[in-house]
DRENTORKOL-3810 file (N, C-alpha, C; in nm, 4 decimals):
REM DRENTORKOL-3810
@n.u->0.0820; n.v->-0.1258; n.w->0.0167; ca.u->0.0455; ca.v->0.0213; ca.w->0.0278; c.u->0.0847; c.v->0.1345; c.w->0.0067
@n.u->0.0324; n.v->0.2057; n.w->-0.0420; ca.u->0.1334; ca.v->0.3738; ca.w->-0.0683; c.u->0.0815; c.v->0.4721; c.w->0.0698
@n.u->0.1874; n.v->0.4785; n.w->0.1142; ca.u->0.1486; ca.v->0.5684; ca.w->0.2392; c.u->0.0745; c.v->0.7006; c.w->0.2182
@n.u->0.0446; n.v->0.7292; n.w->0.0559; ca.u->-0.0184; ca.v->0.8692; ca.w->0.0689; c.u->-0.1910; c.v->0.8019; c.w->0.0542
@n.u->-0.2140; n.v->0.6974; n.w->0.0659; ca.u->-0.3601; ca.v->0.6105; ca.w->0.1037; c.u->-0.4159; c.v->0.6248; c.w->0.2289
@n.u->-0.3049; n.v->0.6894; n.w->0.3482; ca.u->-0.3728; ca.v->0.7035; ca.w->0.4576; c.u->-0.4577; c.v->0.8424; c.w->0.4418
@n.u->-0.4346; n.v->0.9247; n.w->0.3276; ca.u->-0.5458; ca.v->1.0406; ca.w->0.3506; c.u->-0.6618; c.v->1.0156; c.w->0.2978
@n.u->-0.7055; n.v->0.9169; n.w->0.2571; ca.u->-0.8323; ca.v->0.8800; ca.w->0.2266; c.u->-0.9432; c.v->0.7549; c.w->0.3203
@n.u->-0.8225; n.v->0.7023; n.w->0.3888; ca.u->-0.8653; ca.v->0.5450; ca.w->0.4641; c.u->-0.9471; c.v->0.5746; c.w->0.6060
@n.u->-1.0098; n.v->0.5241; n.w->0.6702; ca.u->-1.0352; ca.v->0.5346; ca.w->0.7988; c.u->-1.1000; c.v->0.4179; c.w->0.8599
@n.u->-1.1270; n.v->0.4357; n.w->0.9788; ca.u->-1.1634; ca.v->0.3198; ca.w->1.0668; c.u->-1.2888; c.v->0.2462; c.w->0.9578
@n.u->-1.3034; n.v->0.0962; n.w->0.9820; ca.u->-1.4259; ca.v->0.0872; ca.w->0.9153; c.u->-1.5433; c.v->0.0850; c.w->1.0027
@n.u->-1.5294; n.v->0.0873; n.w->1.1300; ca.u->-1.5897; ca.v->0.0505; ca.w->1.2511; c.u->-1.6585; c.v->0.2051; c.w->1.3180
@n.u->-1.5771; n.v->0.2976; n.w->1.3267; ca.u->-1.6302; ca.v->0.4148; ca.w->1.3662; c.u->-1.5859; c.v->0.5746; c.w->1.2911
@n.u->-1.5029; n.v->0.5291; n.w->1.1643; ca.u->-1.4995; ca.v->0.6475; ca.w->1.0973; c.u->-1.3888; c.v->0.7424; c.w->1.1375
@n.u->-1.3182; n.v->0.6929; n.w->1.2153; ca.u->-1.2228; ca.v->0.8040; ca.w->1.3035; c.u->-1.0474; c.v->0.7567; c.w->1.2050
@n.u->-0.9805; n.v->0.8549; n.w->1.2116; ca.u->-0.8179; ca.v->0.8358; ca.w->1.2064; c.u->-0.7795; c.v->0.7084; c.w->1.2020
@n.u->-0.6398; n.v->0.6457; n.w->1.1046; ca.u->-0.6052; ca.v->0.5662; ca.w->1.1533; c.u->-0.4573; c.v->0.6008; c.w->1.1485
@n.u->-0.3986; n.v->0.5423; n.w->1.2628; ca.u->-0.2228; ca.v->0.5558; ca.w->1.2959; c.u->-0.1554; c.v->0.4117; c.w->1.1833
@n.u->-0.0494; n.v->0.4797; n.w->1.1571; ca.u->0.0148; ca.v->0.3632; ca.w->1.0556; c.u->0.1533; c.v->0.3046; c.w->1.1562
@n.u->0.1682; n.v->0.1743; n.w->1.1646; ca.u->0.3084; ca.v->0.1176; ca.w->1.2185; c.u->0.3362; c.v->0.0186; c.w->1.1128
@n.u->0.4460; n.v->0.0704; n.w->1.0722; ca.u->0.5066; ca.v->0.0133; ca.w->0.9489; c.u->0.6228; c.v->-0.1058; c.w->0.9819
@n.u->0.6027; n.v->-0.1957; n.w->0.9282; ca.u->0.6875; ca.v->-0.3052; ca.w->0.9845; c.u->0.7967; c.v->-0.3682; c.w->0.8931
@n.u->0.7516; n.v->-0.3181; n.w->0.7685; ca.u->0.8054; ca.v->-0.3662; ca.w->0.6306; c.u->0.7762; c.v->-0.2799; c.w->0.5263
@n.u->0.9220; n.v->-0.2299; n.w->0.4613; ca.u->0.8788; ca.v->-0.1607; ca.w->0.3471; c.u->0.9778; c.v->-0.1155; c.w->0.2340
@n.u->0.9233; n.v->-0.1459; n.w->0.0870; ca.u->1.0005; ca.v->-0.1600; ca.w->-0.0056; c.u->1.0122; c.v->-0.0250; c.w->-0.0707
@n.u->1.0703; n.v->0.0584; n.w->-0.0488; ca.u->1.0913; ca.v->0.1961; ca.w->-0.0965; c.u->0.9480; c.v->0.2837; c.w->-0.0498
@n.u->0.8449; n.v->0.3254; n.w->-0.1431; ca.u->0.7875; ca.v->0.3588; ca.w->-0.0926; c.u->0.6398; c.v->0.2608; c.w->-0.0490
@n.u->0.6673; n.v->0.1615; n.w->-0.0919; ca.u->0.5494; ca.v->0.0386; ca.w->-0.0796; c.u->0.5721; c.v->0.0055; c.w->0.1072
@n.u->0.4701; n.v->-0.0256; n.w->0.1643; ca.u->0.4533; ca.v->-0.0795; ca.w->0.2476; c.u->0.3991; c.v->-0.1800; c.w->0.2344
@n.u->0.4798; n.v->-0.2902; n.w->0.2905; ca.u->0.4923; ca.v->-0.4107; ca.w->0.2727; c.u->0.3950; c.v->-0.4710; c.w->0.3826
@n.u->0.4150; n.v->-0.4359; n.w->0.5016; ca.u->0.3289; ca.v->-0.5277; ca.w->0.6105; c.u->0.3567; c.v->-0.4007; c.w->0.7386
@n.u->0.2924; n.v->-0.4256; n.w->0.8210; ca.u->0.2332; ca.v->-0.3366; ca.w->0.9358; c.u->0.0606; c.v->-0.3115; c.w->0.9589
@n.u->0.0398; n.v->-0.2506; n.w->1.0606; ca.u->-0.0768; ca.v->-0.2202; ca.w->1.1336; c.u->-0.1037; c.v->-0.1322; c.w->1.1382
@n.u->-0.2325; n.v->-0.1020; n.w->1.1010; ca.u->-0.3374; ca.v->0.0489; ca.w->1.1513; c.u->-0.4206; c.v->0.0187; c.w->1.2367
@n.u->-0.3917; n.v->0.0983; n.w->1.3409; ca.u->-0.4506; ca.v->0.1305; ca.w->1.4218; c.u->-0.5371; c.v->0.2652; c.w->1.4399
@n.u->-0.6992; n.v->0.2365; n.w->1.4980; ca.u->-0.7880; ca.v->0.3421; ca.w->1.4909; c.u->-0.7244; c.v->0.4836; c.w->1.6185
@n.u->-0.7391; n.v->0.5930; n.w->1.5672; ca.u->-0.6861; ca.v->0.6840; ca.w->1.7115; c.u->-0.7836; c.v->0.6643; c.w->1.8425
@n.u->-0.9558; n.v->0.6569; n.w->1.7628; ca.u->-1.0688; ca.v->0.6477; ca.w->1.8665; c.u->-1.0970; c.v->0.5324; c.w->1.9599
@n.u->-1.1270; n.v->0.3448; n.w->1.8684; ca.u->-1.1494; ca.v->0.2613; ca.w->1.9131; c.u->-1.0011; c.v->0.1809; c.w->1.9680
@n.u->-0.9144; n.v->0.1711; n.w->1.9046; ca.u->-0.8183; ca.v->0.1060; ca.w->1.9549; c.u->-0.7781; c.v->-0.0048; c.w->1.8250
@n.u->-0.8822; n.v->-0.0030; n.w->1.7621; ca.u->-0.9046; ca.v->-0.1535; ca.w->1.6724; c.u->-0.7639; c.v->-0.1572; c.w->1.6039
@n.u->-0.7249; n.v->-0.2827; n.w->1.5313; ca.u->-0.5956; ca.v->-0.2620; ca.w->1.4864; c.u->-0.6377; c.v->-0.3647; c.w->1.3567
@n.u->-0.5826; n.v->-0.3244; n.w->1.2237; ca.u->-0.6107; ca.v->-0.3462; ca.w->1.1156; c.u->-0.4729; c.v->-0.4053; c.w->1.0671
@n.u->-0.4535; n.v->-0.5713; n.w->1.0041; ca.u->-0.3271; ca.v->-0.5793; ca.w->0.9497; c.u->-0.3055; c.v->-0.5229; c.w->0.8086
@n.u->-0.1908; n.v->-0.5364; n.w->0.7824; ca.u->-0.1279; ca.v->-0.4882; ca.w->0.6770; c.u->-0.0302; c.v->-0.6257; c.w->0.5941
@n.u->-0.0556; n.v->-0.6877; n.w->0.5088; ca.u->-0.0203; ca.v->-0.8012; ca.w->0.4787; c.u->0.0245; c.v->-0.8184; c.w->0.3448
@n.u->0.1294; n.v->-0.8246; n.w->0.2947; ca.u->0.1589; ca.v->-0.8167; ca.w->0.1293; c.u->0.1533; c.v->-0.6965; c.w->0.0803
@n.u->0.1244; n.v->-0.6061; n.w->0.1683; ca.u->0.0820; ca.v->-0.4506; ca.w->0.0707; c.u->-0.0248; c.v->-0.4554; c.w->0.0592
@n.u->-0.1086; n.v->-0.5268; n.w->0.1362; ca.u->-0.2752; ca.v->-0.4911; ca.w->0.1159; c.u->-0.3011; c.v->-0.5195; c.w->0.2644
@n.u->-0.4271; n.v->-0.3499; n.w->0.2893; ca.u->-0.4566; ca.v->-0.3637; ca.w->0.4218; c.u->-0.5855; c.v->-0.4234; c.w->0.4427
@n.u->-0.6178; n.v->-0.4855; n.w->0.5728; ca.u->-0.6951; ca.v->-0.5841; ca.w->0.6097; c.u->-0.8110; c.v->-0.4911; c.w->0.6909
@n.u->-0.9372; n.v->-0.4092; n.w->0.5629; ca.u->-0.9988; ca.v->-0.3753; ca.w->0.7000; c.u->-1.0988; c.v->-0.4038; c.w->0.7225
@n.u->-1.1593; n.v->-0.5296; n.w->0.7218; ca.u->-1.2829; ca.v->-0.5833; ca.w->0.7660; c.u->-1.2774; c.v->-0.5945; c.w->0.9108
@n.u->-1.4109; n.v->-0.5701; n.w->0.9411; ca.u->-1.3986; ca.v->-0.6388; ca.w->1.0941; c.u->-1.3544; c.v->-0.7218; c.w->1.1947
@n.u->-1.2908; n.v->-0.7390; n.w->1.3118; ca.u->-1.2382; ca.v->-0.7976; ca.w->1.3305; c.u->-1.3062; c.v->-0.9789; c.w->1.3365
@n.u->-1.4339; n.v->-0.9673; n.w->1.3230; ca.u->-1.5360; ca.v->-1.1037; ca.w->1.3705; c.u->-1.5097; c.v->-1.1410; c.w->1.2084
@n.u->-1.5212; n.v->-1.0799; n.w->1.0966; ca.u->-1.5017; ca.v->-1.1076; ca.w->0.9693; c.u->-1.3923; c.v->-1.1817; c.w->0.9337
@n.u->-1.2506; n.v->-1.1086; n.w->0.9828; ca.u->-1.1437; ca.v->-1.1624; ca.w->0.8932; c.u->-1.0990; c.v->-1.2768; c.w->0.9429
@n.u->-1.0347; n.v->-1.3681; n.w->0.8505; ca.u->-1.0136; ca.v->-1.4870; ca.w->0.8603; c.u->-0.8656; c.v->-1.5036; c.w->0.8868
@n.u->-0.8027; n.v->-1.5696; n.w->1.0120; ca.u->-0.6417; ca.v->-1.5576; ca.w->1.0645; c.u->-0.6100; c.v->-1.6438; c.w->0.9637
@n.u->-0.4378; n.v->-1.5889; n.w->0.9410; ca.u->-0.3533; ca.v->-1.6634; ca.w->0.8267; c.u->-0.3271; c.v->-1.8303; c.w->0.8990
@n.u->-0.2978; n.v->-1.9272; n.w->0.8300; ca.u->-0.2246; ca.v->-2.0410; ca.w->0.8952; c.u->-0.0860; c.v->-1.9797; c.w->0.9656
@n.u->-0.0656; n.v->-2.0427; n.w->1.0925; ca.u->0.0636; ca.v->-2.0123; ca.w->1.1037; c.u->0.1945; c.v->-2.1052; c.w->1.0745
END
């Protein structure tokens, strides 16, 4: 995902801003990390450059 996407996405649960915590980057592309809601604190993973903004009860956990 590109960091400028942060200007247009918000928490799908309460529509507040998201903070970005990057754990892996390739140039300008964010490959892994977490988006955290500034209001409710819910965390949304970024895996393989794709943010998963599904509500927690709808997410499928990756096999370990």
